[in-house]
C-alpha positions in Angstrom: -15.5 -35.5 30.2 -12.5 -37.6 31.1 -12.2 -39.4 27.9 -12.9 -36.6 25.7 -9.7 -34.6 27.4 -7.8 -37.7 26.7 -8.6 -37.0 23.2 -7.7 -33.7 23.1 -4.5 -34.8 24.5 -3.9 -37.0 21.6 -4.6 -33.9 19.2 -2.1 -31.6 21.4 0.4 -34.6 20.8 -0.2 -34.2 16.7 -0.1 -30.2 17.0 3.2 -30.7 19.1 4.8 -33.2 16.3 3.7 -30.9 13.8 5.3 -28.2 14.7 8.6 -30.0 15.1 8.3 -31.5 11.7 7.0 -28.5 9.8 10.1 -26.3 11.8 12.7 -29.0 10.5 11.8 -29.5 7.1 11.3 -25.1 6.6 14.7 -24.7 8.2 16.9 -27.7 7.8 15.4 -28.9 4.2 14.3 -25.6 2.7 16.5 -23.5 4.4 14.8 -21.0 5.5 16.2 -18.5 8.0 12.5 -17.6 9.4 11.0 -21.0 9.8 8.3 -20.4 12.5 5.4 -19.6 9.9 5.5 -23.0 8.8 4.7 -24.4 12.9 2.1 -21.8 13.1 0.2 -22.8 10.1 0.5 -27.0 11.2 -0.8 -25.7 14.9 -3.8 -24.1 13.5 -4.6 -26.3 11.2 -4.7 -29.1 13.7 -6.2 -27.3 16.5 -8.4 -24.9 14.7 -10.9 -27.5 12.9 -10.7 -31.4 14.3 -13.2 -32.5 12.0 -12.2 -30.5 8.7 -8.7 -30.6 8.8 -8.3 -30.8 5.0 -10.8 -28.1 4.6 -8.5 -25.9 6.8 -5.4 -26.5 5.5 -6.7 -25.0 2.2 -8.0 -22.3 3.9 -5.0 -21.2 5.6 -3.0 -22.1 2.7 -5.5 -20.0 0.6 -5.6 -17.1 3.0 -1.6 -17.0 3.2 -1.2 -16.6 -0.8 -4.4 -14.2 -1.2 -2.8 -11.4 1.4 0.9 -12.3 0.3 0.0 -11.1 -3.2 -2.1 -8.4 -2.2 0.8 -7.0 0.8 3.7 -7.3 -2.2 1.5 -5.4 -4.6 0.8 -2.7 -2.7 3.9 -2.1 -0.9 5.8 -2.3 -4.0 3.7 0.5 -5.5 3.2 2.6 -2.8 6.1 1.4 0.1 5.0 0.4 3.5 3.9 2.8 6.4 0.8 2.8 8.4 -1.4 3.8 6.1 -0.6 1.6 3.8 -1.1 -1.2 6.2 -4.3 -0.4 6.8 -5.1 -0.2 2.7 -3.6 -3.6 2.8 -5.5 -5.6 5.2 -9.0 -3.8 3.6 -8.2 -5.3 0.3 -6.7 -8.3 1.4 -9.9 -9.4 3.2 -12.1 -8.1 0.7 -10.3 -10.1 -2.1 -10.9 -13.1 0.3 -14.6 -12.3 0.1 -14.5 -11.9 -3.4 -13.2 -15.4 -3.8 -15.8 -16.7 -1.4 -13.5 -17.6 1.1 -14.5 -18.5 4.5 -13.7 -17.1 7.9 -10.5 -18.4 8.2 -9.3 -17.7 4.6 -10.2 -14.0 5.8 -8.3 -14.2 8.9 -5.0 -15.5 7.2 -5.5 -12.8 4.5 -5.6 -10.0 6.9 -2.9 -11.8 9.0 -0.7 -11.9 6.4 -1.5 -8.7 4.8 -0.8 -7.1 8.0 2.7 -9.2 8.5 4.0 -8.0 5.0 2.3 -4.8 4.3 4.0 -3.3 7.4 7.3 -3.6 5.7 9.0 -3.2 2.5 9.4 -6.8 1.2 10.3 -8.1 -2.3 8.6 -11.3 -4.2 11.2 -13.4 -2.2 9.1 -12.8 1.1 6.0 -13.6 -0.7 7.1 -16.8 -1.9 8.6 -17.7 1.5 5.4 -17.2 3.3 3.4 -19.0 0.7 6.1 -21.9 0.8 6.0 -22.1 4.9 2.0 -22.2 4.7 1.9 -25.2 2.2 4.3 -27.0 4.4 2.8 -26.6 7.2 -0.5 -27.4 5.4 1.0 -30.7 4.4 2.7 -31.7 7.8 -0.6 -31.3 9.6 -2.4 -33.3 7.6 0.4 -36.2 7.3 0.6 -36.2 11.3 -3.2 -36.5 11.1 -3.7 -39.4 9.0 -0.8 -41.0 8.4 2.1 -40.7 11.5 -0.3 -40.4 14.5 -4.3 -40.7 13.5 -7.0 -40.7 15.9 -8.6 -44.3 16.8 -12.1 -43.5 15.2 -13.9 -46.1 17.2 -11.7 -44.8 20.3 -13.1 -40.9 19.6 -16.6 -42.3 19.4 -17.0 -44.4 22.5 -15.3 -41.6 24.3 -17.5 -39.0 22.7 -20.8 -40.7 22.0 -21.1 -42.7 24.7 -21.3 -40.2 27.6 -23.8 -38.0 25.4 -25.8 -40.9 25.0 -25.7 -42.1 28.7 -26.9 -38.5 29.8 -30.0 -38.4 27.4 -30.9 -42.2 28.7 -30.2 -41.3 32.2 -32.4 -38.1 31.9 -35.0 -40.5 30.2 -35.5 -42.3 32.6 -35.3 -39.9 35.5 -38.1 -38.2 33.4 -40.1 -41.4 33.6 -39.6 -41.7 37.3 -41.0 -38.3 37.8 -44.2 -38.5 35.9 -44.8 -41.9 37.5 -44.3 -40.6 41.0 -45.5 -36.6 39.9 -42.8 -35.3 40.7 -43.0 -32.0 39.2 -39.3 -30.8 40.7 -37.6 -33.9 39.6 -39.4 -33.8 35.9 -38.0 -30.1 35.9 -34.6 -31.0 36.8 -34.1 -33.8 34.3 -35.5 -31.5 31.6 -33.0 -28.7 32.6 -30.1 -31.3 32.5 -31.6 -32.5 29.3 -31.8 -29.2 27.7 -27.9 -28.7 28.7 -26.8 -31.5 27.3 -28.5 -30.7 23.9 -27.0 -27.8 23.8 -23.5 -29.2 24.2 -23.8 -32.4 21.8 -22.4 -30.1 19.1 -18.7 -30.7 20.5 -19.5 -34.6 20.2 -20.7 -34.2 16.5 -17.3 -32.4 16.0 -15.6 -35.4 17.3 -17.1 -37.5 15.4 -16.8 -36.0 12.4 -12.7 -35.9 13.0 -13.3 -39.7 13.9 -14.9 -40.5 10.2 -12.5 -38.7 8.3 -9.6 -40.1 10.0 -11.8 -43.6 8.9 -11.9 -42.5 5.3 -8.4 -41.0 4.7 -5.8 -42.9 7.0 -4.8 -46.5 5.8 -4.0 -47.4 9.0 -7.7 -47.2 10.3 -9.6 -47.9 7.3 -10.8 -51.1 8.8 -13.2 -49.0 11.2 -14.8 -47.7 8.0 -17.5 -49.8 8.1 -18.7 -49.3 11.5 -18.3 -45.6 11.0 -20.3 -45.6 7.8 -23.0 -47.2 10.2 -22.6 -44.7 12.9 -22.5 -41.9 10.0 -26.3 -43.6 8.8 -27.3 -43.4 12.6 -26.1 -40.2 13.5 -28.7 -37.9 11.6 -31.8 -40.1 13.1 -30.0 -39.7 16.4 -30.1 -36.0 16.3 -33.9 -36.3 15.3 -34.6 -38.9 18.5 -32.6 -36.4 20.8 -34.8 -33.2 19.5 -38.3 -35.4 20.0 -36.8 -36.6 23.5 -36.2 -33.3 24.5 -39.7 -32.2 23.8 -41.3 -35.5 25.2 -39.6 -34.7 28.7 -41.2 -31.3 28.2 -44.4 -32.1 27.5 -44.3 -34.9 30.5 -43.2 -31.9 32.8 -46.5 -30.1 31.5 -48.2 -33.4 32.2 -47.6 -33.3 35.9 -48.3 -29.5 35.9 -51.3 -29.8 34.5 -52.6 -32.6 37.2 -53.6 -34.9 34.4 -54.1 -38.2 34.4 -51.1 -40.6 33.7 -51.7 -44.3 32.9 -48.9 -46.7 33.8 -48.0 -47.1 30.3 -46.8 -43.3 29.4 -43.6 -43.4 32.4 -43.1 -46.9 31.1 -42.9 -45.8 27.3 -40.2 -43.4 28.2 -38.3 -45.5 30.3 -38.2 -48.0 27.1 -37.2 -45.3 25.0 -34.2 -44.3 27.1 -33.4 -48.0 27.0 -33.5 -48.5 23.3 -31.0 -45.5 22.9 -28.3 -47.6 25.4 -28.8 -50.4 23.1 -29.0 -49.2 20.2 -25.5 -47.6 20.6 -23.9 -50.6 22.6 -24.8 -53.3 20.2 -25.6 -51.9 16.5 -23.4 -49.6 16.3 -21.0 -51.7 17.6 -21.9 -54.1 15.0 -23.9 -56.5 16.8 -27.3 -57.2 16.2 -30.2 -54.7 16.0 -32.9 -56.9 17.6 -32.4 -55.8 21.4 -32.9 -51.9 20.4 -35.2 -52.4 18.2 -37.7 -55.3 20.7 -37.2 -52.1 23.5 -38.6 -49.5 20.8 -41.6 -51.5 20.1 -42.3 -52.5 23.8 -42.5 -48.4 23.8 -45.4 -48.3 21.6 -47.1 -51.2 23.0 -47.0 -49.2 26.2 -47.9 -45.8 24.8 -51.0 -47.8 23.0 -51.8 -49.0 26.7 -52.0 -45.4 27.4 -54.2 -44.2 25.1 -56.4 -47.2 25.8 -56.7 -45.8 29.3 -57.1 -42.0 28.2 -54.8 -39.1 28.2 -55.2 -35.4 27.9 -53.9 -32.9 25.8 -50.0 -32.7 27.0 -49.9 -36.2 27.4 -51.2 -36.8 24.2 -48.1 -34.7 22.9 -45.8 -36.6 25.0 -47.1 -39.9 23.1 -46.5 -38.2 19.5 -43.2 -37.2 20.8 -42.4 -41.3 21.7 -43.9 -42.4 18.7 -41.6 -39.9 16.7 -38.4 -40.9 19.0 -39.3 -44.6 18.5 -39.4 -43.8 14.5 -36.0 -42.5 14.7 -34.5 -45.0 16.7 -35.9 -47.7 14.3 -34.5 -46.2 11.1 -31.0 -45.7 12.6 -31.1 -49.1 13.9 -31.5 -49.6 9.7 -35.0 -49.7 9.4 -36.5 -48.0 6.4 -38.4 -45.2 7.3 -41.7 -46.2 6.3 -41.7 -49.8 8.1 -40.1 -47.6 10.9 -43.1 -45.4 10.8 -45.7 -48.2 10.6 -44.2 -49.9 13.5 -44.4 -46.5 15.5 -47.6 -46.1 14.8 -46.7 -43.1 12.4 -49.1 -42.8 9.9 -47.4 -39.8 8.0 -43.4 -38.8 8.3 -42.5 -36.7 11.2 
């Protein structure tokens, strides 16, 4: 949480700088007597979509243009007033929908139409608002990718690292609970695992921002290789987290049902957690993928031993989820799907 806060503080600095620059350009360079609209667009672009700033800037600019044009046409024809303002906002949002604009486009179109539709105005005001929107969007992109870009690897370490630690730690806790048949400990681990699963989208947003910076910022492009490695692994890690959550769920069910627990079953869960930690620490940092692969393969040896001793229904589901998770971790480490499934003991794609 502390590391994520530091990243957001950098985003706050970006927003402040973008606001200052857009105000200066609008007021001093373009001589616009009302320069506040440009900083508002710049801050909205920086803070509103950390991982999709270029798209956000285009949506904001597009929404402003739609709203300004509709407001100008209606007020020029029918004048200004409360009824005309309502009509302007409705038509602006409808126009945004017609051009397949997203929520940001509709919000900007409606907001701009409300602002301009409530006063009698001419084409100069439409031009000035559009000009301000373009200045704010362009300045936001320049600050985010050229002047004060995030360090993509720091973003990944600050956001992905804690997420991996939570999942790996709860796998270890679940393994211990299964080995000792501690139902309360297993249920607590499942609850924490599920909470982390629900919150992982925040991590995905920050990683998307880091990837975009690595692609678009010339100062951060040397990190592009590592970021592409993570991009390849991210989808498999997402599937691994999902399978691991099911693994913990059915480990809890195994305890609750009083089924036999061969020693290899909790050991396999523990080794899956260790493989996850090693994958993040070694392979995604550009080092040798063999350590996480070896730990994942040990998890498969453990489940094979457990199956030889005998597992019942819930335990068999745990075995299946271990194999699926291991396959995803091996694929995240760079193995082809067919080879990863083979090593995990899967006969079909999971």
